[in-house]
CHARMM internal coordinates of N, CA and C (Angstrom, degrees):
IC EDIT
DIST 1 N 1 CA 1.4770
DIST 1 CA 1 C 1.5985
ANGL 1 N 1 CA 1 C 107.30
DIST 1 C 2 N 1.3644
ANGL 1 CA 1 C 2 N 117.94
DIHE 1 N 1 CA 1 C 2 N -42.48
DIST 2 N 2 CA 1.4479
ANGL 1 C 2 N 2 CA 122.35
DIHE 1 CA 1 C 2 N 2 CA -178.58
DIST 2 CA 2 C 1.5166
ANGL 2 N 2 CA 2 C 109.92
DIHE 1 C 2 N 2 CA 2 C -60.26
DIST 2 C 3 N 1.3827
ANGL 2 CA 2 C 3 N 115.52
DIHE 2 N 2 CA 2 C 3 N -44.20
DIST 3 N 3 CA 1.4783
ANGL 2 C 3 N 3 CA 121.10
DIHE 2 CA 2 C 3 N 3 CA 176.48
DIST 3 CA 3 C 1.5252
ANGL 3 N 3 CA 3 C 113.47
DIHE 2 C 3 N 3 CA 3 C -59.03
DIST 3 C 4 N 1.2490
ANGL 3 CA 3 C 4 N 113.29
DIHE 3 N 3 CA 3 C 4 N -42.47
DIST 4 N 4 CA 1.4771
ANGL 3 C 4 N 4 CA 121.87
DIHE 3 CA 3 C 4 N 4 CA -176.56
DIST 4 CA 4 C 1.5339
ANGL 4 N 4 CA 4 C 107.84
DIHE 3 C 4 N 4 CA 4 C -68.29
DIST 4 C 5 N 1.3353
ANGL 4 CA 4 C 5 N 119.54
DIHE 4 N 4 CA 4 C 5 N -33.50
DIST 5 N 5 CA 1.4535
ANGL 4 C 5 N 5 CA 120.27
DIHE 4 CA 4 C 5 N 5 CA -176.75
DIST 5 CA 5 C 1.4708
ANGL 5 N 5 CA 5 C 108.31
DIHE 4 C 5 N 5 CA 5 C -67.03
DIST 5 C 6 N 1.4247
ANGL 5 CA 5 C 6 N 119.61
DIHE 5 N 5 CA 5 C 6 N -28.26
DIST 6 N 6 CA 1.3990
ANGL 5 C 6 N 6 CA 123.27
DIHE 5 CA 5 C 6 N 6 CA -177.78
DIST 6 CA 6 C 1.5022
ANGL 6 N 6 CA 6 C 109.50
DIHE 5 C 6 N 6 CA 6 C -87.65
DIST 6 C 7 N 1.2988
ANGL 6 CA 6 C 7 N 118.42
DIHE 6 N 6 CA 6 C 7 N -45.12
DIST 7 N 7 CA 1.5533
ANGL 6 C 7 N 7 CA 120.16
DIHE 6 CA 6 C 7 N 7 CA -173.12
DIST 7 CA 7 C 1.4627
ANGL 7 N 7 CA 7 C 109.72
DIHE 6 C 7 N 7 CA 7 C -99.74
DIST 7 C 8 N 1.2842
ANGL 7 CA 7 C 8 N 120.75
DIHE 7 N 7 CA 7 C 8 N -13.94
DIST 8 N 8 CA 1.5361
ANGL 7 C 8 N 8 CA 117.41
DIHE 7 CA 7 C 8 N 8 CA -178.43
DIST 8 CA 8 C 1.5749
ANGL 8 N 8 CA 8 C 104.10
DIHE 7 C 8 N 8 CA 8 C 100.99
DIST 8 C 9 N 1.3192
ANGL 8 CA 8 C 9 N 112.87
DIHE 8 N 8 CA 8 C 9 N 174.06
DIST 9 N 9 CA 1.4703
ANGL 8 C 9 N 9 CA 117.73
DIHE 8 CA 8 C 9 N 9 CA -173.69
DIST 9 CA 9 C 1.5682
ANGL 9 N 9 CA 9 C 108.90
DIHE 8 C 9 N 9 CA 9 C -69.78
DIST 9 C 10 N 1.3291
ANGL 9 CA 9 C 10 N 116.20
DIHE 9 N 9 CA 9 C 10 N 143.40
DIST 10 N 10 CA 1.4403
ANGL 9 C 10 N 10 CA 123.47
DIHE 9 CA 9 C 10 N 10 CA -178.11
DIST 10 CA 10 C 1.5420
ANGL 10 N 10 CA 10 C 110.18
DIHE 9 C 10 N 10 CA 10 C -66.38
DIST 10 C 11 N 1.2949
ANGL 10 CA 10 C 11 N 120.90
DIHE 10 N 10 CA 10 C 11 N -37.89
DIST 11 N 11 CA 1.4427
ANGL 10 C 11 N 11 CA 126.28
DIHE 10 CA 10 C 11 N 11 CA -177.02
DIST 11 CA 11 C 1.5318
ANGL 11 N 11 CA 11 C 106.55
DIHE 10 C 11 N 11 CA 11 C -128.32
DIST 11 C 12 N 1.3305
ANGL 11 CA 11 C 12 N 113.33
DIHE 11 N 11 CA 11 C 12 N 125.27
DIST 12 N 12 CA 1.4406
ANGL 11 C 12 N 12 CA 119.34
DIHE 11 CA 11 C 12 N 12 CA -177.90
DIST 12 CA 12 C 1.4729
ANGL 12 N 12 CA 12 C 112.61
DIHE 11 C 12 N 12 CA 12 C -64.56
DIST 12 C 13 N 1.3072
ANGL 12 CA 12 C 13 N 118.71
DIHE 12 N 12 CA 12 C 13 N -24.45
DIST 13 N 13 CA 1.3802
ANGL 12 C 13 N 13 CA 122.08
DIHE 12 CA 12 C 13 N 13 CA 179.29
DIST 13 CA 13 C 1.5384
ANGL 13 N 13 CA 13 C 113.96
DIHE 12 C 13 N 13 CA 13 C -73.49
DIST 13 C 14 N 1.3487
ANGL 13 CA 13 C 14 N 115.18
DIHE 13 N 13 CA 13 C 14 N -10.65
DIST 14 N 14 CA 1.4652
ANGL 13 C 14 N 14 CA 121.59
DIHE 13 CA 13 C 14 N 14 CA 178.16
DIST 14 CA 14 C 1.4524
ANGL 14 N 14 CA 14 C 116.08
DIHE 13 C 14 N 14 CA 14 C -92.46
DIST 14 C 15 N 1.3946
ANGL 14 CA 14 C 15 N 115.35
DIHE 14 N 14 CA 14 C 15 N 10.61
DIST 15 N 15 CA 1.4620
ANGL 14 C 15 N 15 CA 119.55
DIHE 14 CA 14 C 15 N 15 CA -177.69
DIST 15 CA 15 C 1.5164
ANGL 15 N 15 CA 15 C 113.60
DIHE 14 C 15 N 15 CA 15 C -81.49
DIST 15 C 16 N 1.3173
ANGL 15 CA 15 C 16 N 113.02
DIHE 15 N 15 CA 15 C 16 N 56.46
DIST 16 N 16 CA 1.4689
ANGL 15 C 16 N 16 CA 122.84
DIHE 15 CA 15 C 16 N 16 CA 176.26
DIST 16 CA 16 C 1.5032
ANGL 16 N 16 CA 16 C 111.34
DIHE 15 C 16 N 16 CA 16 C -69.39
DIST 16 C 17 N 1.3877
ANGL 16 CA 16 C 17 N 118.89
DIHE 16 N 16 CA 16 C 17 N -14.88
DIST 17 N 17 CA 1.4273
ANGL 16 C 17 N 17 CA 120.85
DIHE 16 CA 16 C 17 N 17 CA -177.17
DIST 17 CA 17 C 1.5175
ANGL 17 N 17 CA 17 C 116.60
DIHE 16 C 17 N 17 CA 17 C -64.65
DIST 17 C 18 N 1.3388
ANGL 17 CA 17 C 18 N 113.95
DIHE 17 N 17 CA 17 C 18 N -24.62
DIST 18 N 18 CA 1.5104
ANGL 17 C 18 N 18 CA 120.72
DIHE 17 CA 17 C 18 N 18 CA 177.22
DIST 18 CA 18 C 1.5573
ANGL 18 N 18 CA 18 C 105.98
DIHE 17 C 18 N 18 CA 18 C -69.69
DIST 18 C 19 N 1.3386
ANGL 18 CA 18 C 19 N 115.39
DIHE 18 N 18 CA 18 C 19 N -53.56
DIST 19 N 19 CA 1.4446
ANGL 18 C 19 N 19 CA 119.86
DIHE 18 CA 18 C 19 N 19 CA -177.22
DIST 19 CA 19 C 1.6050
ANGL 19 N 19 CA 19 C 109.33
DIHE 18 C 19 N 19 CA 19 C -64.10
DIST 19 C 20 N 1.2785
ANGL 19 CA 19 C 20 N 121.17
DIHE 19 N 19 CA 19 C 20 N -37.77
DIST 20 N 20 CA 1.3994
ANGL 19 C 20 N 20 CA 125.62
DIHE 19 CA 19 C 20 N 20 CA 178.57
DIST 20 CA 20 C 1.5313
ANGL 20 N 20 CA 20 C 110.83
DIHE 19 C 20 N 20 CA 20 C -65.62
DIST 20 C 21 N 1.3755
ANGL 20 CA 20 C 21 N 114.47
DIHE 20 N 20 CA 20 C 21 N -35.72
DIST 21 N 21 CA 1.4584
ANGL 20 C 21 N 21 CA 118.55
DIHE 20 CA 20 C 21 N 21 CA 179.08
DIST 21 CA 21 C 1.4944
ANGL 21 N 21 CA 21 C 111.49
DIHE 20 C 21 N 21 CA 21 C -68.62
DIST 21 C 22 N 1.3607
ANGL 21 CA 21 C 22 N 116.84
DIHE 21 N 21 CA 21 C 22 N -38.59
DIST 22 N 22 CA 1.4531
ANGL 21 C 22 N 22 CA 120.64
DIHE 21 CA 21 C 22 N 22 CA 179.17
DIST 22 CA 22 C 1.5803
ANGL 22 N 22 CA 22 C 108.80
DIHE 21 C 22 N 22 CA 22 C -65.01
DIST 22 C 23 N 1.3742
ANGL 22 CA 22 C 23 N 116.93
DIHE 22 N 22 CA 22 C 23 N -45.00
DIST 23 N 23 CA 1.3902
ANGL 22 C 23 N 23 CA 120.55
DIHE 22 CA 22 C 23 N 23 CA 178.55
DIST 23 CA 23 C 1.5415
ANGL 23 N 23 CA 23 C 112.23
DIHE 22 C 23 N 23 CA 23 C -61.13
DIST 23 C 24 N 1.3651
ANGL 23 CA 23 C 24 N 115.02
DIHE 23 N 23 CA 23 C 24 N -45.73
DIST 24 N 24 CA 1.5265
ANGL 23 C 24 N 24 CA 121.64
DIHE 23 CA 23 C 24 N 24 CA -178.90
DIST 24 CA 24 C 1.5501
ANGL 24 N 24 CA 24 C 112.13
DIHE 23 C 24 N 24 CA 24 C -59.85
DIST 24 C 25 N 1.3438
ANGL 24 CA 24 C 25 N 113.80
DIHE 24 N 24 CA 24 C 25 N -42.16
DIST 25 N 25 CA 1.4388
ANGL 24 C 25 N 25 CA 119.71
DIHE 24 CA 24 C 25 N 25 CA -180.00
DIST 25 CA 25 C 1.5203
ANGL 25 N 25 CA 25 C 111.76
DIHE 24 C 25 N 25 CA 25 C -68.67
DIST 25 C 26 N 1.2985
ANGL 25 CA 25 C 26 N 114.96
DIHE 25 N 25 CA 25 C 26 N -36.38
DIST 26 N 26 CA 1.4515
ANGL 25 C 26 N 26 CA 120.51
DIHE 25 CA 25 C 26 N 26 CA 179.73
DIST 26 CA 26 C 1.5660
ANGL 26 N 26 CA 26 C 110.79
DIHE 25 C 26 N 26 CA 26 C -66.07
DIST 26 C 27 N 1.2392
ANGL 26 CA 26 C 27 N 117.32
DIHE 26 N 26 CA 26 C 27 N -45.93
DIST 27 N 27 CA 1.3895
ANGL 26 C 27 N 27 CA 129.97
DIHE 26 CA 26 C 27 N 27 CA 179.30
DIST 27 CA 27 C 1.5848
ANGL 27 N 27 CA 27 C 108.25
DIHE 26 C 27 N 27 CA 27 C -64.04
DIST 27 C 28 N 1.2751
ANGL 27 CA 27 C 28 N 119.68
DIHE 27 N 27 CA 27 C 28 N -47.28
DIST 28 N 28 CA 1.4503
ANGL 27 C 28 N 28 CA 124.07
DIHE 27 CA 27 C 28 N 28 CA -179.58
DIST 28 CA 28 C 1.4699
ANGL 28 N 28 CA 28 C 107.25
DIHE 27 C 28 N 28 CA 28 C -62.77
DIST 28 C 29 N 1.3164
ANGL 28 CA 28 C 29 N 121.29
DIHE 28 N 28 CA 28 C 29 N -47.70
DIST 29 N 29 CA 1.3521
ANGL 28 C 29 N 29 CA 126.46
DIHE 28 CA 28 C 29 N 29 CA -177.91
DIST 29 CA 29 C 1.5568
ANGL 29 N 29 CA 29 C 115.51
DIHE 28 C 29 N 29 CA 29 C -64.74
DIST 29 C 30 N 1.3690
ANGL 29 CA 29 C 30 N 113.08
DIHE 29 N 29 CA 29 C 30 N -37.45
DIST 30 N 30 CA 1.5271
ANGL 29 C 30 N 30 CA 120.83
DIHE 29 CA 29 C 30 N 30 CA 178.39
DIST 30 CA 30 C 1.5694
ANGL 30 N 30 CA 30 C 106.89
DIHE 29 C 30 N 30 CA 30 C -71.22
DIST 30 C 31 N 1.2521
ANGL 30 CA 30 C 31 N 120.37
DIHE 30 N 30 CA 30 C 31 N -21.47
DIST 31 N 31 CA 1.5025
ANGL 30 C 31 N 31 CA 120.42
DIHE 30 CA 30 C 31 N 31 CA -173.33
DIST 31 CA 31 C 1.5547
ANGL 31 N 31 CA 31 C 110.18
DIHE 30 C 31 N 31 CA 31 C -99.13
DIST 31 C 32 N 1.3887
ANGL 31 CA 31 C 32 N 114.99
DIHE 31 N 31 CA 31 C 32 N 8.97
DIST 32 N 32 CA 1.4090
ANGL 31 C 32 N 32 CA 117.70
DIHE 31 CA 31 C 32 N 32 CA 172.65
DIST 32 CA 32 C 1.5170
ANGL 32 N 32 CA 32 C 112.54
DIHE 31 C 32 N 32 CA 32 C 79.29
DIST 32 C 33 N 1.3432
ANGL 32 CA 32 C 33 N 114.99
DIHE 32 N 32 CA 32 C 33 N 50.16
DIST 33 N 33 CA 1.4520
ANGL 32 C 33 N 33 CA 121.97
DIHE 32 CA 32 C 33 N 33 CA 177.84
DIST 33 CA 33 C 1.5442
ANGL 33 N 33 CA 33 C 105.98
DIHE 32 C 33 N 33 CA 33 C -61.21
DIST 33 C 34 N 1.3571
ANGL 33 CA 33 C 34 N 117.08
DIHE 33 N 33 CA 33 C 34 N 151.69
DIST 34 N 34 CA 1.4966
ANGL 33 C 34 N 34 CA 121.49
DIHE 33 CA 33 C 34 N 34 CA 179.52
DIST 34 CA 34 C 1.4776
ANGL 34 N 34 CA 34 C 109.97
DIHE 33 C 34 N 34 CA 34 C -62.10
DIST 34 C 35 N 1.3295
ANGL 34 CA 34 C 35 N 118.83
DIHE 34 N 34 CA 34 C 35 N -44.67
DIST 35 N 35 CA 1.4953
ANGL 34 C 35 N 35 CA 120.88
DIHE 34 CA 34 C 35 N 35 CA 174.48
DIST 35 CA 35 C 1.4641
ANGL 35 N 35 CA 35 C 107.53
DIHE 34 C 35 N 35 CA 35 C -119.37
DIST 35 C 36 N 1.3215
ANGL 35 CA 35 C 36 N 117.43
DIHE 35 N 35 CA 35 C 36 N 155.44
DIST 36 N 36 CA 1.4049
ANGL 35 C 36 N 36 CA 125.52
DIHE 35 CA 35 C 36 N 36 CA 178.58
DIST 36 CA 36 C 1.5037
ANGL 36 N 36 CA 36 C 108.77
DIHE 35 C 36 N 36 CA 36 C -65.39
DIST 36 C 37 N 1.2806
ANGL 36 CA 36 C 37 N 121.31
DIHE 36 N 36 CA 36 C 37 N 121.12
DIST 37 N 37 CA 1.4068
ANGL 36 C 37 N 37 CA 128.10
DIHE 36 CA 36 C 37 N 37 CA 174.62
DIST 37 CA 37 C 1.5126
ANGL 37 N 37 CA 37 C 117.21
DIHE 36 C 37 N 37 CA 37 C -90.52
DIST 37 C 38 N 1.3363
ANGL 37 CA 37 C 38 N 115.12
DIHE 37 N 37 CA 37 C 38 N 150.17
DIST 38 N 38 CA 1.4742
ANGL 37 C 38 N 38 CA 121.30
DIHE 37 CA 37 C 38 N 38 CA 177.02
DIST 38 CA 38 C 1.4933
ANGL 38 N 38 CA 38 C 110.37
DIHE 37 C 38 N 38 CA 38 C -114.23
DIST 38 C 39 N 1.2587
ANGL 38 CA 38 C 39 N 118.88
DIHE 38 N 38 CA 38 C 39 N 163.49
DIST 39 N 39 CA 1.5497
ANGL 38 C 39 N 39 CA 119.38
DIHE 38 CA 38 C 39 N 39 CA 176.45
DIST 39 CA 39 C 1.5022
ANGL 39 N 39 CA 39 C 108.53
DIHE 38 C 39 N 39 CA 39 C -62.24
DIST 39 C 40 N 1.2596
ANGL 39 CA 39 C 40 N 120.34
DIHE 39 N 39 CA 39 C 40 N -35.71
DIST 40 N 40 CA 1.4936
ANGL 39 C 40 N 40 CA 121.18
DIHE 39 CA 39 C 40 N 40 CA -177.31
DIST 40 CA 40 C 1.5213
ANGL 40 N 40 CA 40 C 111.90
DIHE 39 C 40 N 40 CA 40 C -63.99
DIST 40 C 41 N 1.3687
ANGL 40 CA 40 C 41 N 117.38
DIHE 40 N 40 CA 40 C 41 N -16.54
DIST 41 N 41 CA 1.4896
ANGL 40 C 41 N 41 CA 118.09
DIHE 40 CA 40 C 41 N 41 CA 179.27
DIST 41 CA 41 C 1.5108
ANGL 41 N 41 CA 41 C 109.77
DIHE 40 C 41 N 41 CA 41 C -76.27
DIST 41 C 42 N 1.2664
ANGL 41 CA 41 C 42 N 117.34
DIHE 41 N 41 CA 41 C 42 N -12.67
DIST 42 N 42 CA 1.5414
ANGL 41 C 42 N 42 CA 123.14
DIHE 41 CA 41 C 42 N 42 CA -176.02
DIST 42 CA 42 C 1.5117
ANGL 42 N 42 CA 42 C 112.24
DIHE 41 C 42 N 42 CA 42 C -114.85
DIST 42 C 43 N 1.3353
ANGL 42 CA 42 C 43 N 117.93
DIHE 42 N 42 CA 42 C 43 N -0.46
DIST 43 N 43 CA 1.4213
ANGL 42 C 43 N 43 CA 119.20
DIHE 42 CA 42 C 43 N 43 CA -176.64
DIST 43 CA 43 C 1.5795
ANGL 43 N 43 CA 43 C 108.33
DIHE 42 C 43 N 43 CA 43 C -106.71
DIST 43 C 44 N 1.4319
ANGL 43 CA 43 C 44 N 116.74
DIHE 43 N 43 CA 43 C 44 N 130.80
DIST 44 N 44 CA 1.4530
ANGL 43 C 44 N 44 CA 117.93
DIHE 43 CA 43 C 44 N 44 CA -177.65
DIST 44 CA 44 C 1.5311
ANGL 44 N 44 CA 44 C 109.52
DIHE 43 C 44 N 44 CA 44 C -69.18
DIST 44 C 45 N 1.3035
ANGL 44 CA 44 C 45 N 111.71
DIHE 44 N 44 CA 44 C 45 N 155.20
DIST 45 N 45 CA 1.5051
ANGL 44 C 45 N 45 CA 120.40
DIHE 44 CA 44 C 45 N 45 CA -179.38
DIST 45 CA 45 C 1.6133
ANGL 45 N 45 CA 45 C 104.66
DIHE 44 C 45 N 45 CA 45 C -86.09
DIST 45 C 46 N 1.3312
ANGL 45 CA 45 C 46 N 113.33
DIHE 45 N 45 CA 45 C 46 N 117.17
DIST 46 N 46 CA 1.4973
ANGL 45 C 46 N 46 CA 116.52
DIHE 45 CA 45 C 46 N 46 CA -179.43
DIST 46 CA 46 C 1.4129
ANGL 46 N 46 CA 46 C 113.30
DIHE 45 C 46 N 46 CA 46 C -94.74
DIST 46 C 47 N 1.3363
ANGL 46 CA 46 C 47 N 121.51
DIHE 46 N 46 CA 46 C 47 N -40.83
DIST 47 N 47 CA 1.4513
ANGL 46 C 47 N 47 CA 120.71
DIHE 46 CA 46 C 47 N 47 CA -179.79
DIST 47 CA 47 C 1.4678
ANGL 47 N 47 CA 47 C 116.76
DIHE 46 C 47 N 47 CA 47 C -112.42
DIST 47 C 48 N 1.2884
ANGL 47 CA 47 C 48 N 118.49
DIHE 47 N 47 CA 47 C 48 N 124.91
DIST 48 N 48 CA 1.4924
ANGL 47 C 48 N 48 CA 124.38
DIHE 47 CA 47 C 48 N 48 CA 175.95
DIST 48 CA 48 C 1.4687
ANGL 48 N 48 CA 48 C 111.46
DIHE 47 C 48 N 48 CA 48 C -110.22
DIST 48 C 49 N 1.3016
ANGL 48 CA 48 C 49 N 115.63
DIHE 48 N 48 CA 48 C 49 N 162.44
DIST 49 N 49 CA 1.5097
ANGL 48 C 49 N 49 CA 120.25
DIHE 48 CA 48 C 49 N 49 CA -179.63
DIST 49 CA 49 C 1.4808
ANGL 49 N 49 CA 49 C 103.75
DIHE 48 C 49 N 49 CA 49 C -66.07
DIST 49 C 50 N 1.2928
ANGL 49 CA 49 C 50 N 113.26
DIHE 49 N 49 CA 49 C 50 N 137.81
DIST 50 N 50 CA 1.5073
ANGL 49 C 50 N 50 CA 121.01
DIHE 49 CA 49 C 50 N 50 CA 169.40
DIST 50 CA 50 C 1.4809
ANGL 50 N 50 CA 50 C 111.14
DIHE 49 C 50 N 50 CA 50 C -67.63
DIST 50 C 51 N 1.3632
ANGL 50 CA 50 C 51 N 115.74
DIHE 50 N 50 CA 50 C 51 N 142.17
DIST 51 N 51 CA 1.4469
ANGL 50 C 51 N 51 CA 121.44
DIHE 50 CA 50 C 51 N 51 CA 178.39
DIST 51 CA 51 C 1.5061
ANGL 51 N 51 CA 51 C 106.19
DIHE 50 C 51 N 51 CA 51 C -84.97
DIST 51 C 52 N 1.3847
ANGL 51 CA 51 C 52 N 110.81
DIHE 51 N 51 CA 51 C 52 N 148.12
DIST 52 N 52 CA 1.4577
ANGL 51 C 52 N 52 CA 118.51
DIHE 51 CA 51 C 52 N 52 CA 176.94
DIST 52 CA 52 C 1.5778
ANGL 52 N 52 CA 52 C 109.97
DIHE 51 C 52 N 52 CA 52 C -79.10
DIST 52 C 53 N 1.2688
ANGL 52 CA 52 C 53 N 117.84
DIHE 52 N 52 CA 52 C 53 N 158.87
DIST 53 N 53 CA 1.4664
ANGL 52 C 53 N 53 CA 116.47
DIHE 52 CA 52 C 53 N 53 CA -179.65
DIST 53 CA 53 C 1.5170
ANGL 53 N 53 CA 53 C 116.49
DIHE 52 C 53 N 53 CA 53 C -56.88
DIST 53 C 54 N 1.3565
ANGL 53 CA 53 C 54 N 115.26
DIHE 53 N 53 CA 53 C 54 N -28.74
DIST 54 N 54 CA 1.4552
ANGL 53 C 54 N 54 CA 123.83
DIHE 53 CA 53 C 54 N 54 CA 175.30
DIST 54 CA 54 C 1.5865
ANGL 54 N 54 CA 54 C 109.49
DIHE 53 C 54 N 54 CA 54 C -63.51
DIST 54 C 55 N 1.3437
ANGL 54 CA 54 C 55 N 115.93
DIHE 54 N 54 CA 54 C 55 N -46.80
DIST 55 N 55 CA 1.4140
ANGL 54 C 55 N 55 CA 120.35
DIHE 54 CA 54 C 55 N 55 CA -174.37
DIST 55 CA 55 C 1.6193
ANGL 55 N 55 CA 55 C 106.07
DIHE 54 C 55 N 55 CA 55 C -69.91
DIST 55 C 56 N 1.3285
ANGL 55 CA 55 C 56 N 117.31
DIHE 55 N 55 CA 55 C 56 N -40.17
DIST 56 N 56 CA 1.4871
ANGL 55 C 56 N 56 CA 119.63
DIHE 55 CA 55 C 56 N 56 CA 179.92
DIST 56 CA 56 C 1.5572
ANGL 56 N 56 CA 56 C 107.00
DIHE 55 C 56 N 56 CA 56 C -60.85
DIST 56 C 57 N 1.3080
ANGL 56 CA 56 C 57 N 116.38
DIHE 56 N 56 CA 56 C 57 N -44.48
DIST 57 N 57 CA 1.4472
ANGL 56 C 57 N 57 CA 118.49
DIHE 56 CA 56 C 57 N 57 CA 179.55
DIST 57 CA 57 C 1.5432
ANGL 57 N 57 CA 57 C 114.40
DIHE 56 C 57 N 57 CA 57 C -64.88
DIST 57 C 58 N 1.3173
ANGL 57 CA 57 C 58 N 114.53
DIHE 57 N 57 CA 57 C 58 N -35.41
DIST 58 N 58 CA 1.4245
ANGL 57 C 58 N 58 CA 116.42
DIHE 57 CA 57 C 58 N 58 CA 178.77
DIST 58 CA 58 C 1.5508
ANGL 58 N 58 CA 58 C 108.88
DIHE 57 C 58 N 58 CA 58 C -70.46
DIST 58 C 59 N 1.3332
ANGL 58 CA 58 C 59 N 119.29
DIHE 58 N 58 CA 58 C 59 N -36.52
DIST 59 N 59 CA 1.4637
ANGL 58 C 59 N 59 CA 120.70
DIHE 58 CA 58 C 59 N 59 CA 176.42
DIST 59 CA 59 C 1.5768
ANGL 59 N 59 CA 59 C 112.34
DIHE 58 C 59 N 59 CA 59 C -65.17
DIST 59 C 60 N 1.3752
ANGL 59 CA 59 C 60 N 114.69
DIHE 59 N 59 CA 59 C 60 N -40.77
DIST 60 N 60 CA 1.4171
ANGL 59 C 60 N 60 CA 120.61
DIHE 59 CA 59 C 60 N 60 CA 178.76
DIST 60 CA 60 C 1.5517
ANGL 60 N 60 CA 60 C 110.50
DIHE 59 C 60 N 60 CA 60 C -59.74
DIST 60 C 61 N 1.3530
ANGL 60 CA 60 C 61 N 112.61
DIHE 60 N 60 CA 60 C 61 N -46.75
DIST 61 N 61 CA 1.5298
ANGL 60 C 61 N 61 CA 118.05
DIHE 60 CA 60 C 61 N 61 CA 179.28
DIST 61 CA 61 C 1.5002
ANGL 61 N 61 CA 61 C 113.49
DIHE 60 C 61 N 61 CA 61 C -62.17
DIST 61 C 62 N 1.3507
ANGL 61 CA 61 C 62 N 116.40
DIHE 61 N 61 CA 61 C 62 N -40.84
DIST 62 N 62 CA 1.4394
ANGL 61 C 62 N 62 CA 124.20
DIHE 61 CA 61 C 62 N 62 CA 178.86
DIST 62 CA 62 C 1.5644
ANGL 62 N 62 CA 62 C 105.44
DIHE 61 C 62 N 62 CA 62 C -63.89
DIST 62 C 63 N 1.1907
ANGL 62 CA 62 C 63 N 122.12
DIHE 62 N 62 CA 62 C 63 N -47.22
DIST 63 N 63 CA 1.5252
ANGL 62 C 63 N 63 CA 122.82
DIHE 62 CA 62 C 63 N 63 CA 179.15
DIST 63 CA 63 C 1.4418
ANGL 63 N 63 CA 63 C 111.45
DIHE 62 C 63 N 63 CA 63 C -64.11
DIST 63 C 64 N 1.3550
ANGL 63 CA 63 C 64 N 116.79
DIHE 63 N 63 CA 63 C 64 N -40.28
DIST 64 N 64 CA 1.4718
ANGL 63 C 64 N 64 CA 121.52
DIHE 63 CA 63 C 64 N 64 CA 174.32
DIST 64 CA 64 C 1.5127
ANGL 64 N 64 CA 64 C 115.07
DIHE 63 C 64 N 64 CA 64 C -56.77
DIST 64 C 65 N 1.2997
ANGL 64 CA 64 C 65 N 111.80
DIHE 64 N 64 CA 64 C 65 N -50.35
DIST 65 N 65 CA 1.5542
ANGL 64 C 65 N 65 CA 113.12
DIHE 64 CA 64 C 65 N 65 CA 178.32
DIST 65 CA 65 C 1.4872
ANGL 65 N 65 CA 65 C 114.81
DIHE 64 C 65 N 65 CA 65 C -71.30
DIST 65 C 66 N 1.4055
ANGL 65 CA 65 C 66 N 116.81
DIHE 65 N 65 CA 65 C 66 N -30.25
DIST 66 N 66 CA 1.4626
ANGL 65 C 66 N 66 CA 117.84
DIHE 65 CA 65 C 66 N 66 CA 174.65
DIST 66 CA 66 C 1.4429
ANGL 66 N 66 CA 66 C 115.96
DIHE 65 C 66 N 66 CA 66 C -60.01
DIST 66 C 67 N 1.4017
ANGL 66 CA 66 C 67 N 112.54
DIHE 66 N 66 CA 66 C 67 N -32.64
DIST 67 N 67 CA 1.5257
ANGL 66 C 67 N 67 CA 118.96
DIHE 66 CA 66 C 67 N 67 CA 179.73
DIST 67 CA 67 C 1.4469
ANGL 67 N 67 CA 67 C 114.30
DIHE 66 C 67 N 67 CA 67 C -92.65
DIST 67 C 68 N 1.3652
ANGL 67 CA 67 C 68 N 116.17
DIHE 67 N 67 CA 67 C 68 N 6.37
DIST 68 N 68 CA 1.4771
ANGL 67 C 68 N 68 CA 118.98
DIHE 67 CA 67 C 68 N 68 CA 176.16
DIST 68 CA 68 C 1.5427
ANGL 68 N 68 CA 68 C 113.72
DIHE 67 C 68 N 68 CA 68 C 84.14
DIST 68 C 69 N 1.3375
ANGL 68 CA 68 C 69 N 117.34
DIHE 68 N 68 CA 68 C 69 N 20.14
DIST 69 N 69 CA 1.4099
ANGL 68 C 69 N 69 CA 122.78
DIHE 68 CA 68 C 69 N 69 CA -179.65
DIST 69 CA 69 C 1.5117
ANGL 69 N 69 CA 69 C 111.13
DIHE 68 C 69 N 69 CA 69 C -78.93
DIST 69 C 70 N 1.3128
ANGL 69 CA 69 C 70 N 114.03
DIHE 69 N 69 CA 69 C 70 N 169.47
DIST 70 N 70 CA 1.4888
ANGL 69 C 70 N 70 CA 116.72
DIHE 69 CA 69 C 70 N 70 CA 170.57
DIST 70 CA 70 C 1.5114
ANGL 70 N 70 CA 70 C 106.97
DIHE 69 C 70 N 70 CA 70 C -139.00
DIST 70 C 71 N 1.3218
ANGL 70 CA 70 C 71 N 114.29
DIHE 70 N 70 CA 70 C 71 N 170.19
DIST 71 N 71 CA 1.4513
ANGL 70 C 71 N 71 CA 122.37
DIHE 70 CA 70 C 71 N 71 CA -172.99
DIST 71 CA 71 C 1.5620
ANGL 71 N 71 CA 71 C 104.33
DIHE 70 C 71 N 71 CA 71 C -118.32
DIST 71 C 72 N 1.3025
ANGL 71 CA 71 C 72 N 111.76
DIHE 71 N 71 CA 71 C 72 N 124.73
DIST 72 N 72 CA 1.4633
ANGL 71 C 72 N 72 CA 117.54
DIHE 71 CA 71 C 72 N 72 CA 177.70
DIST 72 CA 72 C 1.5116
ANGL 72 N 72 CA 72 C 109.56
DIHE 71 C 72 N 72 CA 72 C -117.00
DIST 72 C 73 N 1.3908
ANGL 72 CA 72 C 73 N 116.26
DIHE 72 N 72 CA 72 C 73 N 122.48
DIST 73 N 73 CA 1.3994
ANGL 72 C 73 N 73 CA 119.45
DIHE 72 CA 72 C 73 N 73 CA -178.27
DIST 73 CA 73 C 1.5864
ANGL 73 N 73 CA 73 C 107.61
DIHE 72 C 73 N 73 CA 73 C -115.39
DIST 73 C 74 N 1.2911
ANGL 73 CA 73 C 74 N 113.38
DIHE 73 N 73 CA 73 C 74 N 149.79
DIST 74 N 74 CA 1.5197
ANGL 73 C 74 N 74 CA 117.16
DIHE 73 CA 73 C 74 N 74 CA 174.47
DIST 74 CA 74 C 1.5088
ANGL 74 N 74 CA 74 C 105.65
DIHE 73 C 74 N 74 CA 74 C -124.46
DIST 74 C 75 N 1.3157
ANGL 74 CA 74 C 75 N 116.15
DIHE 74 N 74 CA 74 C 75 N 115.61
DIST 75 N 75 CA 1.4139
ANGL 74 C 75 N 75 CA 116.97
DIHE 74 CA 74 C 75 N 75 CA -179.31
DIST 75 CA 75 C 1.5701
ANGL 75 N 75 CA 75 C 109.02
DIHE 74 C 75 N 75 CA 75 C -123.20
END
COOR INIT
IC SEED 1 N 1 CA 1 C
IC BUILD
């Protein structure tokens, strides 16, 4: 499941989440949900924007400092 959240479904025929989202939204709306729901409220997000190399480096450095690491450079 975690791999598929990053890369998307392994088999396009297994995209039952769209149909299940439609059914779930219909049931929720028919049962008097507090706010009107949409199918997208029940469908997981498969694709996210890819991070740039600078954003990845910033995340790595933040994790490094949070764990008490240090950066050693030889120039």
